[in-house]
GUMAR-148838 format. One record per residue (C-alpha): residue in one letter; z, x, y. Coordinates in Angstrom, 2 decimals. Last residue first. Layout:
REM GUMAR-148838
{code->A	w->Z	u->X	v->Y}
...
//
This chain:
REM GUMAR-148838
{code->E	w->-44.07	u->6.99	v->-32.01}
{code->Y	w->-40.50	u->7.81	v->-30.27}
{code->T	w->-37.41	u->7.86	v->-32.72}
{code->V	w->-34.16	u->7.34	v->-31.55}
{code->G	w->-30.74	u->8.96	v->-33.04}
{code->E	w->-30.37	u->11.22	v->-29.71}
{code->V	w->-32.06	u->9.90	v->-26.66}
{code->Q	w->-34.66	u->12.43	v->-25.60}
{code->A	w->-34.00	u->15.38	v->-23.25}
{code->I	w->-34.76	u->15.54	v->-19.47}
{code->R	w->-34.60	u->18.86	v->-17.76}
{code->W	w->-35.08	u->18.46	v->-13.56}
{code->E	w->-36.43	u->21.50	v->-12.05}
{code->P	w->-35.00	u->22.48	v->-8.37}
{code->A	w->-36.81	u->25.61	v->-6.71}
{code->G	w->-35.29	u->29.14	v->-6.44}
{code->N	w->-37.09	u->30.92	v->-9.47}
{code->V	w->-36.07	u->27.88	v->-11.59}
{code->K	w->-33.07	u->26.18	v->-10.64}
{code->K	w->-31.44	u->23.88	v->-13.13}
{code->L	w->-30.65	u->19.82	v->-12.90}
{code->V	w->-29.82	u->18.23	v->-16.38}
{code->F	w->-30.42	u->14.66	v->-17.22}
{code->R	w->-29.87	u->13.85	v->-20.89}
{code->V	w->-26.48	u->15.46	v->-21.69}
{code->P	w->-25.45	u->14.66	v->-18.00}
{code->D	w->-25.46	u->10.87	v->-18.83}
{code->R	w->-24.01	u->8.51	v->-15.92}
{code->E	w->-23.69	u->11.30	v->-12.96}
{code->A	w->-27.48	u->12.56	v->-14.49}
{code->L	w->-28.78	u->8.86	v->-13.88}
{code->K	w->-27.18	u->8.98	v->-10.31}
{code->K	w->-28.96	u->12.24	v->-9.79}
{code->I	w->-32.15	u->10.55	v->-11.05}
{code->R	w->-31.60	u->7.77	v->-8.47}
{code->K	w->-31.36	u->10.43	v->-5.84}
{code->G	w->-34.51	u->11.93	v->-6.74}
{code->L	w->-36.62	u->8.96	v->-6.68}
{code->W	w->-35.66	u->8.07	v->-2.98}
{code->N	w->-36.57	u->11.59	v->-2.19}
{code->P	w->-39.99	u->11.41	v->-4.13}
{code->A	w->-41.20	u->7.99	v->-3.06}
{code->P	w->-39.83	u->4.89	v->-4.88}
{code->I	w->-41.82	u->3.57	v->-7.81}
{code->K	w->-42.37	u->-0.27	v->-6.93}
{code->K	w->-46.10	u->-0.15	v->-6.93}
{code->V	w->-46.19	u->1.38	v->-10.33}
{code->E	w->-44.12	u->-1.68	v->-11.42}
{code->S	w->-46.33	u->-4.08	v->-10.34}
{code->S	w->-49.48	u->-2.04	v->-11.82}
{code->S	w->-47.68	u->-2.07	v->-15.10}
{code->L	w->-46.37	u->1.27	v->-16.49}
{code->P	w->-48.22	u->2.81	v->-19.41}
{code->S	w->-49.38	u->5.64	v->-17.20}
{code->D	w->-53.28	u->6.40	v->-17.61}
{code->D	w->-54.04	u->6.04	v->-13.82}
{code->A	w->-50.60	u->7.94	v->-12.94}
{code->V	w->-48.03	u->6.40	v->-11.08}
{code->L	w->-44.92	u->7.46	v->-13.53}
{code->L	w->-46.63	u->11.06	v->-14.32}
{code->T	w->-46.98	u->11.63	v->-10.55}
{code->R	w->-43.28	u->10.96	v->-10.13}
{code->L	w->-42.31	u->12.91	v->-12.75}
{code->A	w->-44.00	u->16.07	v->-11.01}
{code->V	w->-42.93	u->15.25	v->-7.62}
{code->V	w->-39.38	u->15.03	v->-9.01}
{code->S	w->-39.74	u->18.57	v->-10.30}
{code->G	w->-40.42	u->19.68	v->-14.03}
{code->R	w->-39.12	u->19.85	v->-17.49}
{code->W	w->-39.88	u->17.50	v->-20.38}
{code->E	w->-37.54	u->17.71	v->-23.41}
{code->C	w->-39.60	u->18.25	v->-26.81}
{code->N	w->-38.76	u->16.64	v->-29.88}
{code->L	w->-42.74	u->16.14	v->-30.31}
{code->A	w->-42.19	u->12.33	v->-29.90}
{code->F	w->-40.08	u->12.88	v->-27.04}
{code->F	w->-42.56	u->14.52	v->-25.30}
{code->D	w->-45.21	u->11.57	v->-26.10}
{code->A	w->-42.53	u->9.21	v->-25.05}
{code->L	w->-42.22	u->10.23	v->-21.22}
{code->V	w->-43.71	u->7.25	v->-19.77}
{code->R	w->-41.88	u->4.89	v->-21.87}
{code->D	w->-38.45	u->6.79	v->-21.56}
{code->I	w->-38.94	u->7.41	v->-17.73}
{code->Q	w->-39.64	u->3.56	v->-17.36}
{code->D	w->-36.60	u->2.32	v->-18.87}
{code->L	w->-34.29	u->4.92	v->-16.92}
{code->L	w->-36.12	u->3.66	v->-13.77}
{code->V	w->-34.85	u->0.04	v->-14.63}
{code->Q	w->-31.55	u->1.29	v->-15.59}
{code->E	w->-31.46	u->3.24	v->-12.36}
{code->P	w->-32.63	u->0.03	v->-10.40}
{code->S	w->-29.40	u->-1.55	v->-11.66}
{code->L	w->-28.99	u->-4.65	v->-13.95}
{code->T	w->-27.93	u->-2.38	v->-17.24}
{code->F	w->-25.35	u->-0.74	v->-15.12}
{code->M	w->-23.84	u->-3.86	v->-14.09}
{code->E	w->-23.12	u->-4.58	v->-17.88}
{code->A	w->-21.72	u->-1.12	v->-18.61}
{code->A	w->-19.36	u->-1.59	v->-15.28}
{code->L	w->-18.22	u->-5.12	v->-16.58}
{code->E	w->-17.66	u->-3.75	v->-19.71}
{code->P	w->-15.43	u->-0.93	v->-18.21}
{code->H	w->-13.28	u->-3.02	v->-15.97}
{code->H	w->-13.65	u->-1.51	v->-12.05}
{code->F	w->-10.56	u->-0.79	v->-10.76}
{code->E	w->-10.08	u->-0.36	v->-6.92}
{code->R	w->-6.88	u->0.88	v->-5.63}
{code->S	w->-4.61	u->-0.89	v->-3.24}
{code->G	w->-4.25	u->-0.51	v->0.68}
{code->F	w->-7.59	u->0.10	v->1.32}
{code->R	w->-7.56	u->3.91	v->1.00}
{code->G	w->-5.76	u->3.11	v->-2.43}
{code->N	w->-2.64	u->2.98	v->-3.84}
{code->M	w->-1.75	u->2.09	v->-7.30}
{code->D	w->-1.28	u->5.53	v->-8.56}
{code->A	w->2.09	u->5.22	v->-6.75}
{code->T	w->2.95	u->2.16	v->-8.78}
{code->P	w->3.15	u->-1.07	v->-7.21}
{code->E	w->6.37	u->-2.91	v->-6.76}
{code->F	w->7.08	u->-6.52	v->-7.41}
{code->E	w->10.13	u->-8.00	v->-6.61}
{code->F	w->10.05	u->-8.72	v->-2.82}
{code->L	w->6.65	u->-9.57	v->-1.81}
{code->L	w->5.28	u->-10.71	v->-5.62}
{code->W	w->8.36	u->-12.39	v->-7.21}
{code->H	w->8.50	u->-14.45	v->-3.81}
{code->L	w->4.73	u->-15.35	v->-3.86}
{code->F	w->5.55	u->-16.46	v->-7.79}
{code->H	w->8.24	u->-18.66	v->-6.69}
{code->P	w->6.47	u->-20.09	v->-3.78}
{code->L	w->3.49	u->-20.80	v->-6.39}
{code->E	w->5.60	u->-22.81	v->-8.65}
{code->A	w->4.84	u->-25.99	v->-7.38}
{code->Q	w->1.08	u->-25.41	v->-7.00}
{code->L	w->1.00	u->-24.26	v->-10.24}
{code->T	w->2.57	u->-27.40	v->-11.69}
{code->K	w->0.46	u->-29.47	v->-9.41}
{code->W	w->-2.63	u->-27.85	v->-10.95}
{code->F	w->-1.41	u->-28.70	v->-14.51}
{code->A	w->-0.59	u->-32.22	v->-13.62}
{code->K	w->-4.05	u->-32.65	v->-12.23}
{code->K	w->-5.45	u->-31.29	v->-15.28}
{code->E	w->-3.52	u->-34.11	v->-17.31}
{code->L	w->-4.85	u->-36.69	v->-14.92}
{code->T	w->-8.68	u->-35.33	v->-15.61}
{code->S	w->-7.47	u->-35.47	v->-19.50}
{code->H	w->-6.69	u->-32.65	v->-21.57}
{code->K	w->-9.27	u->-30.45	v->-23.76}
{code->E	w->-10.03	u->-28.24	v->-20.60}
{code->V	w->-5.97	u->-27.20	v->-20.62}
{code->D	w->-6.08	u->-26.18	v->-24.51}
{code->V	w->-8.88	u->-23.94	v->-23.88}
{code->F	w->-6.74	u->-22.51	v->-20.95}
{code->M	w->-4.10	u->-21.48	v->-23.10}
{code->Q	w->-6.37	u->-20.36	v->-25.89}
{code->S	w->-7.56	u->-17.65	v->-23.26}
{code->N	w->-11.04	u->-16.64	v->-21.96}
{code->Y	w->-10.43	u->-13.48	v->-20.35}
{code->A	w->-11.50	u->-13.12	v->-16.37}
{code->L	w->-12.85	u->-9.42	v->-16.15}
{code->L	w->-11.98	u->-7.41	v->-13.04}
{code->M	w->-14.32	u->-5.67	v->-10.55}
{code->S	w->-12.63	u->-3.96	v->-7.37}
{code->V	w->-14.66	u->-3.38	v->-4.66}
{code->K	w->-14.81	u->-0.96	v->-1.83}
{code->G	w->-14.55	u->2.44	v->-3.48}
{code->K	w->-17.39	u->1.50	v->-5.76}
{code->I	w->-19.94	u->0.46	v->-2.88}
{code->D	w->-20.58	u->3.71	v->-1.09}
{code->D	w->-20.97	u->5.43	v->-4.49}
{code->D	w->-23.59	u->2.71	v->-5.96}
{code->M	w->-22.68	u->-0.42	v->-7.58}
{code->P	w->-25.90	u->-2.24	v->-7.18}
{code->P	w->-25.03	u->-5.41	v->-5.23}
{code->L	w->-23.24	u->-8.45	v->-7.15}
{code->V	w->-25.37	u->-11.70	v->-7.11}
{code->M	w->-27.06	u->-10.28	v->-10.22}
{code->L	w->-23.64	u->-10.97	v->-12.04}
{code->R	w->-25.02	u->-14.35	v->-12.31}
{code->E	w->-28.55	u->-13.39	v->-14.29}
{code->P	w->-26.52	u->-11.08	v->-16.48}
{code->E	w->-24.23	u->-13.87	v->-17.62}
{code->R	w->-20.45	u->-13.24	v->-16.53}
{code->N	w->-20.19	u->-16.14	v->-14.25}
{code->V	w->-19.01	u->-15.09	v->-10.92}
{code->C	w->-16.27	u->-15.44	v->-8.37}
{code->I	w->-16.20	u->-13.14	v->-5.34}
{code->F	w->-13.45	u->-12.62	v->-3.24}
{code->L	w->-13.56	u->-11.18	v->0.30}
{code->R	w->-10.33	u->-10.97	v->2.31}
{code->K	w->-10.19	u->-11.35	v->6.10}
{code->F	w->-7.42	u->-10.68	v->8.85}
{code->T	w->-9.42	u->-10.76	v->12.13}
{code->S	w->-10.34	u->-8.40	v->14.97}
{code->L	w->-12.61	u->-9.63	v->17.57}
{code->T	w->-16.32	u->-9.15	v->19.11}
{code->V	w->-17.45	u->-12.37	v->20.79}
{code->A	w->-20.99	u->-13.67	v->21.04}
{code->E	w->-22.22	u->-15.90	v->23.32}
{code->R	w->-22.67	u->-19.78	v->22.73}
{code->M	w->-25.27	u->-22.28	v->21.51}
{code->M	w->-24.68	u->-21.62	v->17.71}
{code->G	w->-21.78	u->-19.23	v->17.12}
{code->R	w->-21.92	u->-15.47	v->16.90}
{code->F	w->-19.31	u->-13.23	v->15.65}
{code->R	w->-18.94	u->-9.50	v->16.09}
{code->M	w->-16.28	u->-8.05	v->13.78}
{code->A	w->-13.22	u->-6.01	v->14.10}
{code->S	w->-11.33	u->-4.85	v->11.18}
{code->N	w->-13.98	u->-2.68	v->10.10}
{code->A	w->-14.14	u->-1.09	v->6.62}
{code->T	w->-13.93	u->-3.90	v->3.98}
{code->V	w->-16.26	u->-6.24	v->5.72}
{code->K	w->-18.54	u->-3.39	v->6.93}
{code->K	w->-19.05	u->-2.26	v->3.52}
{code->I	w->-19.09	u->-5.67	v->2.00}
{code->E	w->-22.15	u->-6.44	v->4.16}
{code->A	w->-23.85	u->-3.17	v->3.20}
{code->G	w->-23.69	u->-4.45	v->-0.19}
{code->F	w->-24.97	u->-7.87	v->0.54}
{code->K	w->-28.10	u->-6.36	v->2.23}
{code->V	w->-28.62	u->-4.23	v->-1.15}
{code->R	w->-28.36	u->-7.43	v->-3.09}
{code->A	w->-30.58	u->-9.60	v->-1.05}
{code->L	w->-33.26	u->-6.46	v->-1.15}
{code->I	w->-32.71	u->-6.27	v->-4.89}
{code->S	w->-33.64	u->-10.00	v->-5.42}
{code->T	w->-30.77	u->-11.89	v->-7.10}
{code->D	w->-30.36	u->-14.41	v->-4.28}
{code->A	w->-27.24	u->-16.59	v->-5.29}
{code->T	w->-26.72	u->-20.20	v->-4.62}
{code->E	w->-24.22	u->-21.18	v->-7.60}
{code->D	w->-22.97	u->-17.30	v->-7.91}
{code->D	w->-19.91	u->-17.57	v->-5.79}
{code->V	w->-18.74	u->-15.89	v->-2.75}
{code->T	w->-15.37	u->-16.84	v->-0.92}
{code->W	w->-14.11	u->-15.81	v->2.53}
{code->L	w->-10.42	u->-16.09	v->2.66}
{code->E	w->-8.75	u->-15.75	v->5.82}
{code->A	w->-10.70	u->-18.45	v->7.66}
{code->E	w->-11.40	u->-19.12	v->11.09}
{code->L	w->-13.61	u->-16.39	v->12.63}
{code->M	w->-16.12	u->-16.89	v->9.97}
{code->E	w->-17.18	u->-20.20	v->11.38}
{code->A	w->-18.75	u->-18.05	v->14.09}
{code->N	w->-21.29	u->-16.33	v->11.36}
{code->F	w->-24.54	u->-17.53	v->12.86}
{code->N	w->-27.91	u->-15.79	v->11.91}
{code->D	w->-28.22	u->-17.46	v->8.46}
{code->R	w->-30.17	u->-16.13	v->5.61}
{code->G	w->-29.45	u->-12.69	v->6.23}
{code->I	w->-27.78	u->-11.40	v->3.10}
{code->M	w->-24.19	u->-11.91	v->4.48}
{code->F	w->-24.97	u->-14.84	v->6.45}
{code->A	w->-25.63	u->-16.85	v->3.49}
{code->Y	w->-22.94	u->-15.61	v->1.86}
{code->P	w->-20.08	u->-16.31	v->4.32}
{code->Y	w->-18.55	u->-19.28	v->2.56}
{code->V	w->-15.13	u->-19.96	v->4.56}
{code->E	w->-11.54	u->-20.54	v->2.99}
{code->R	w->-8.42	u->-21.74	v->4.90}
{code->G	w->-5.03	u->-22.46	v->3.13}
{code->G	w->-2.90	u->-19.81	v->4.75}
{code->F	w->-3.54	u->-16.67	v->2.78}
{code->S	w->-0.97	u->-18.38	v->-0.15}
{code->L	w->-3.05	u->-21.17	v->-0.57}
{code->R	w->-6.45	u->-19.37	v->-0.82}
{code->V	w->-5.07	u->-16.76	v->-3.51}
{code->M	w->-3.86	u->-19.74	v->-5.38}
{code->E	w->-7.47	u->-21.55	v->-4.99}
{code->K	w->-8.65	u->-18.35	v->-6.12}
{code->I	w->-6.74	u->-18.21	v->-9.28}
{code->L	w->-7.80	u->-21.67	v->-10.18}
{code->T	w->-11.58	u->-20.71	v->-9.75}
{code->K	w->-11.34	u->-17.95	v->-12.24}
{code->G	w->-9.96	u->-20.42	v->-14.83}
{code->C	w->-12.06	u->-19.67	v->-17.89}
{code->G	w->-14.41	u->-22.55	v->-17.27}
{code->A	w->-17.71	u->-20.52	v->-16.80}
{code->D	w->-17.28	u->-17.34	v->-18.83}
{code->G	w->-15.85	u->-14.50	v->-16.39}
{code->A	w->-15.92	u->-12.37	v->-13.47}
{code->L	w->-13.61	u->-11.75	v->-10.77}
{code->V	w->-14.92	u->-9.43	v->-8.07}
{code->M	w->-12.38	u->-8.87	v->-5.34}
{code->A	w->-13.42	u->-7.01	v->-2.00}
{code->L	w->-10.72	u->-4.33	v->-1.17}
{code->G	w->-8.78	u->-4.56	v->1.62}
{code->N	w->-8.66	u->-3.98	v->5.80}
{code->D	w->-5.90	u->-3.97	v->7.78}
{code->Q	w->-5.21	u->-6.75	v->10.41}
{code->F	w->-1.64	u->-6.40	v->10.74}
{code->R	w->-0.08	u->-9.90	v->11.29}
{code->E	w->3.16	u->-9.53	v->9.60}
{code->R	w->2.61	u->-11.98	v->7.01}
{code->L	w->-1.10	u->-11.61	v->6.99}
{code->C	w->-0.90	u->-7.64	v->6.33}
{code->C	w->1.58	u->-8.04	v->4.05}
{code->L	w->-0.12	u->-11.14	v->2.00}
{code->G	w->-2.92	u->-8.77	v->1.53}
{code->Y	w->-1.04	u->-5.59	v->0.30}
{code->K	w->0.47	u->-8.20	v->-2.11}
{code->W	w->-2.86	u->-9.46	v->-3.59}
{code->W	w->-4.50	u->-6.51	v->-4.02}
{code->S	w->-1.22	u->-5.00	v->-5.82}
{code->F	w->-1.32	u->-7.97	v->-7.91}
{code->F	w->-4.80	u->-7.73	v->-8.93}
{code->F	w->-4.52	u->-3.86	v->-10.01}
{code->D	w->-1.06	u->-4.30	v->-11.55}
{code->R	w->-2.55	u->-7.67	v->-13.17}
{code->Q	w->-5.46	u->-5.75	v->-15.07}
{code->D	w->-4.38	u->-5.20	v->-18.60}
{code->I	w->-6.91	u->-4.24	v->-20.85}
{code->V	w->-8.16	u->-6.34	v->-23.83}
{code->S	w->-11.26	u->-5.22	v->-25.63}
{code->V	w->-12.39	u->-8.64	v->-27.22}
{code->S	w->-14.10	u->-8.02	v->-30.97}
{code->P	w->-10.42	u->-9.68	v->-32.14}
{code->D	w->-11.10	u->-13.03	v->-30.44}
{code->D	w->-7.82	u->-15.01	v->-30.39}
{code->V	w->-6.90	u->-14.10	v->-26.60}
{code->E	w->-3.46	u->-15.61	v->-25.83}
{code->D	w->-2.63	u->-12.64	v->-23.75}
{code->G	w->-5.87	u->-11.00	v->-22.15}
{code->A	w->-4.19	u->-9.26	v->-19.26}
{code->L	w->-5.63	u->-11.11	v->-16.38}
{code->L	w->-6.66	u->-14.86	v->-17.31}
{code->C	w->-4.17	u->-15.04	v->-20.15}
{code->D	w->-1.02	u->-13.25	v->-18.36}
{code->L	w->-2.01	u->-15.14	v->-15.32}
{code->F	w->-1.67	u->-18.35	v->-16.53}
{code->R	w->1.75	u->-17.36	v->-18.61}
{code->K	w->3.15	u->-16.63	v->-15.24}
{code->L	w->1.76	u->-19.87	v->-13.62}
{code->T	w->3.36	u->-21.82	v->-16.50}
{code->P	w->6.56	u->-19.87	v->-16.34}
{code->F	w->7.07	u->-19.75	v->-12.39}
{code->E	w->11.06	u->-19.19	v->-11.88}
{code->G	w->12.71	u->-19.19	v->-8.75}
{code->E	w->13.35	u->-17.57	v->-5.19}
{code->V	w->11.38	u->-19.31	v->-2.43}
{code->P	w->8.37	u->-17.64	v->-0.51}
{code->E	w->7.31	u->-19.79	v->2.05}
{code->I	w->3.99	u->-20.97	v->1.93}
{code->M	w->1.59	u->-20.03	v->5.20}
{code->Q	w->-0.30	u->-22.54	v->6.74}
{code->P	w->-2.66	u->-20.37	v->9.37}
{code->S	w->-2.19	u->-21.27	v->12.83}
{code->R	w->-4.16	u->-23.33	v->15.18}
{code->T	w->-5.30	u->-22.80	v->18.54}
{code->V	w->-5.56	u->-19.07	v->19.14}
{code->L	w->-6.70	u->-18.56	v->22.65}
{code->F	w->-8.55	u->-15.59	v->23.88}
{code->R	w->-8.73	u->-12.79	v->26.47}
{code->N	w->-10.94	u->-9.60	v->25.19}
{code->G	w->-10.43	u->-6.55	v->27.28}
{code->A	w->-8.79	u->-4.76	v->24.07}
{code->E	w->-6.47	u->-7.65	v->23.00}
{code->A	w->-5.26	u->-10.29	v->25.43}
{code->Y	w->-3.83	u->-13.39	v->23.88}
{code->F	w->-2.57	u->-16.96	v->24.16}
{code->G	w->-1.21	u->-18.67	v->21.14}
{code->A	w->-1.52	u->-20.00	v->17.67}
{code->E	w->-0.58	u->-17.70	v->15.06}
{code->W	w->-3.22	u->-14.83	v->14.01}
{code->G	w->-4.68	u->-13.84	v->10.83}
{code->A	w->-7.82	u->-15.83	v->11.00}
{code->L	w->-8.26	u->-17.17	v->14.62}
{code->P	w->-8.68	u->-20.84	v->15.13}
{code->G	w->-10.46	u->-22.04	v->18.16}
{code->A	w->-10.68	u->-20.42	v->21.75}
{code->Y	w->-12.62	u->-17.34	v->22.58}
{code->S	w->-13.96	u->-15.59	v->26.06}
{code->V	w->-10.37	u->-17.30	v->27.67}
{code->Y	w->-9.84	u->-18.43	v->31.08}
{code->D	w->-6.76	u->-19.09	v->32.82}
{code->E	w->-7.38	u->-17.18	v->36.23}
{code->N	w->-10.74	u->-18.14	v->37.32}
{code->A	w->-11.51	u->-21.41	v->35.33}
{code->I	w->-7.74	u->-22.66	v->35.87}
{code->R	w->-8.14	u->-22.04	v->39.35}
{code->L	w->-11.66	u->-23.55	v->39.39}
{code->L	w->-10.22	u->-27.09	v->37.95}
{code->E	w->-6.90	u->-26.76	v->40.54}
{code->K	w->-9.46	u->-26.35	v->43.49}
{code->D	w->-11.18	u->-29.42	v->42.11}
{code->L	w->-8.25	u->-31.45	v->41.33}
{code->E	w->-6.78	u->-30.53	v->45.04}
{code->S	w->-9.77	u->-31.71	v->46.83}
{code->L	w->-12.68	u->-29.34	v->47.81}
{code->L	w->-14.59	u->-29.50	v->50.88}
{code->E	w->-11.77	u->-29.14	v->53.32}
{code->D	w->-12.18	u->-30.70	v->57.01}
{code->K	w->-9.76	u->-33.69	v->56.36}
{code->K	w->-8.28	u->-33.70	v->52.59}
{code->A	w->-10.58	u->-33.97	v->49.95}
{code->G	w->-9.86	u->-36.79	v->47.29}
{code->G	w->-8.93	u->-36.46	v->43.69}
{code->S	w->-5.46	u->-35.70	v->44.20}
{code->F	w->-3.43	u->-33.76	v->41.42}
{code->Q	w->-0.21	u->-35.53	v->40.43}
{code->D	w->-0.12	u->-34.69	v->36.44}
{code->A	w->-1.94	u->-37.53	v->35.72}
{code->K	w->-4.56	u->-36.92	v->38.22}
{code->L	w->-4.97	u->-33.53	v->35.92}
{code->F	w->-5.19	u->-35.32	v->32.61}
{code->I	w->-8.18	u->-37.34	v->34.26}
{code->K	w->-9.85	u->-34.18	v->35.36}
{code->A	w->-9.66	u->-32.73	v->32.01}
{code->T	w->-11.21	u->-35.80	v->30.67}
{code->T	w->-14.35	u->-35.16	v->32.79}
{code->A	w->-14.25	u->-31.40	v->32.15}
{code->D	w->-14.28	u->-31.90	v->28.32}
{code->R	w->-11.20	u->-31.78	v->26.68}
{code->P	w->-10.38	u->-29.52	v->23.55}
{code->V	w->-6.92	u->-29.91	v->21.92}
{code->W	w->-3.97	u->-27.27	v->21.17}
{code->E	w->-1.13	u->-29.01	v->19.48}
{code->S	w->2.30	u->-28.94	v->20.62}
{code->H	w->2.53	u->-33.04	v->19.87}
{code->A	w->2.33	u->-33.90	v->23.63}
{code->S	w->-0.72	u->-32.29	v->23.78}
{code->M	w->-1.45	u->-28.30	v->24.96}
{code->W	w->-4.92	u->-28.18	v->26.57}
{code->W	w->-8.13	u->-26.59	v->26.33}
{code->F	w->-10.87	u->-27.21	v->28.37}
{code->R	w->-14.40	u->-26.49	v->28.17}
{code->K	w->-17.59	u->-24.54	v->28.86}
{code->A	w->-18.14	u->-23.54	v->25.16}
{code->G	w->-18.25	u->-19.87	v->25.81}
{code->Q	w->-16.05	u->-19.61	v->28.68}
{code->D	w->-13.30	u->-21.46	v->27.20}
{code->F	w->-10.69	u->-22.70	v->30.15}
{code->Y	w->-7.16	u->-22.76	v->29.28}
{code->I	w->-4.52	u->-25.23	v->30.21}
{code->K	w->-0.69	u->-25.20	v->28.86}
{code->A	w->-0.21	u->-21.81	v->30.83}
{code->A	w->1.21	u->-18.88	v->28.61}
{code->G	w->5.09	u->-17.94	v->29.10}
{code->T	w->5.19	u->-17.09	v->25.49}
{code->D	w->2.12	u->-14.83	v->25.63}
{code->A	w->1.21	u->-14.20	v->22.01}
{code->R	w->1.61	u->-10.68	v->21.20}
{code->A	w->-1.69	u->-7.95	v->21.61}
{code->E	w->-0.85	u->-4.91	v->19.84}
{code->G	w->-1.54	u->-1.65	v->22.45}
{code->D	w->2.05	u->-0.75	v->22.68}
{code->S	w->2.17	u->-0.31	v->18.67}
{code->V	w->4.52	u->-2.23	v->17.01}
{code->D	w->8.00	u->-1.87	v->15.40}
{code->D	w->9.59	u->-5.73	v->15.83}
{code->P	w->8.39	u->-6.32	v->12.06}
{code->N	w->10.83	u->-3.84	v->10.90}
{code->D	w->10.83	u->-3.15	v->6.96}
{code->L	w->7.57	u->-5.12	v->6.54}
{code->L	w->5.94	u->-3.62	v->9.47}
{code->R	w->6.40	u->-0.06	v->8.23}
{code->L	w->4.93	u->-1.10	v->4.76}
{code->A	w->1.91	u->-2.45	v->6.49}
{code->A	w->1.45	u->1.09	v->8.36}
{code->E	w->1.92	u->2.96	v->5.42}
{code->G	w->-0.78	u->1.32	v->3.51}
{code->M	w->0.05	u->0.31	v->-0.07}
//
């Protein structure tokens, strides 16, 4: 867990002088420059938006005269509206993920947070049903298939969850890993996502269309602590996957982001956000995820959601029984959160750059590689170099020489495959990734000062 978040847990009042705080002596009316409307503190202590006409009515009710005095161009009411627009203005007004309601000034921005996240108060107690559910889903308890290799992933998930809660509860806008939970349909991964959503304040947004460039506006992402992506509307093209990966880097590395809404100016603000990606395990569903290159691996955890007899039994129940099960999980959540925040202690090796260490389940990592551009290239190389391997020879040459063979007129690759062969620089980078995965087959040597690749055949495979 990050030192700053731990410091805040120990002493919440120990914050830097530059950190924004809610202004307890704030005005009860603010003017939103972007939306061109006024925000009023209602009789129920809630911020509500008003247009200019309604604002005038409220100001008249506060004894501001609507008529101009003799020799004056503006009435008291008009003067008050101008004063509010000139003095009590904000560049953004609305819910803001990770922030309590109130007025703030930070890094040159003046903004009004109109609604707080609905945090669950931790309460000491037992949580037997939720514990069993998490043990089954993340640690493979009650898995009755002997062919399944079970790995206990609970500490990785709990560390990620605890760090996010600590940052959120103490209003410390630190970044966190993106969390991927992959498993069969109906295994319970959506339920655990719902548990996280409730613990993070109850607000959720679906940013996928913006993250792959399908939508130009992202203002709604200002308002939710949990960003959820599923595989239902996935674009599995390599361009969309690469774009998605680039946006994941921004989400995990940058606290401040630029948000743009329709018909209003863009604003850059710091928010709390955690990206949670739920996918089914089928290859075509996993392809919503970006290629797991070196830049992405350290910013994403990929956990496998196990099938368990517990959830099989739940799925057999009636709708009313399923709702009762969900209510039980909700009732136990405050007790689990108390344990998570005040009793669960991540081991030292769970610490990481983004608060908690990433983990990639080996089965998922292997399946992701089969979907990667490197695996496609590997298959193409094996087909093109089959004649060399049939003679039990390893191929030797430069990246340029290999590319020449791949795109040659007599290449066994199709014309569409040939068109997608990357330029030598990019081809060399992909071969280096293949060498990282299989350093026996792919070896880089220096021959007369020039780099030369040596590619061996697959052991035990006969090439005809």
